[in-house]
C-alpha positions in Angstrom: 76.7 137.9 114.4 74.2 140.7 114.2 74.6 143.8 116.4 72.3 143.9 119.4 71.5 146.6 121.9 73.8 147.0 124.9 70.9 146.0 127.2 70.6 142.6 125.5 74.3 142.0 125.6 74.5 142.8 129.3 71.4 140.7 130.1 72.7 137.7 128.2 76.2 137.7 129.6 75.5 138.8 133.2 71.9 137.3 133.3 70.8 140.7 134.6 67.2 141.8 134.7 66.1 144.3 132.1 65.8 147.2 134.5 69.2 146.4 136.1 70.9 146.3 132.7 69.3 149.6 131.7 70.4 151.2 134.9 74.0 150.0 134.4 74.0 151.8 131.0 72.3 155.0 132.2 74.7 155.2 135.1 77.6 155.4 132.6 79.2 152.1 133.6 79.5 150.7 130.1 82.2 151.3 127.5 82.3 149.9 123.9 85.7 150.0 122.3 86.7 152.6 124.8 83.7 154.9 124.2 81.4 155.6 127.1 77.8 154.6 126.5 75.2 156.4 128.5 72.0 156.1 126.4 69.8 153.1 125.7 69.5 151.7 122.2 73.2 151.8 121.4 74.3 148.8 119.3 77.4 146.6 119.4 78.5 143.1 118.3 79.5 141.2 121.3 81.8 138.9 119.2 83.7 141.8 117.7 83.4 144.8 120.0 85.2 145.2 123.3 82.4 145.8 125.8 83.3 146.6 129.4 81.1 147.1 132.5 82.9 148.7 135.4 86.2 148.1 133.6 85.6 144.4 133.3 85.5 142.9 129.8 82.3 141.2 128.9 82.6 138.1 126.8 79.8 136.4 125.0 78.7 133.0 126.4 80.3 130.1 124.6 78.3 127.0 124.3 79.6 123.4 124.5 77.9 120.7 122.5 78.1 117.1 123.6 77.1 114.4 121.3 
């Protein structure tokens, strides 16, 4: 999967509003692979990187397909 900005990852997983997701990052509440992220525009792959918000691991949404 392509890398996306942290804002997009947080918005997709937590269904957060854009300004809320940006504030979470700017408040220093996000870590990617153990590294603190405090600026917007940082990139990560939600399927390969360990992304944590307030110490809680964020996992990408998994979709179920019913035929």
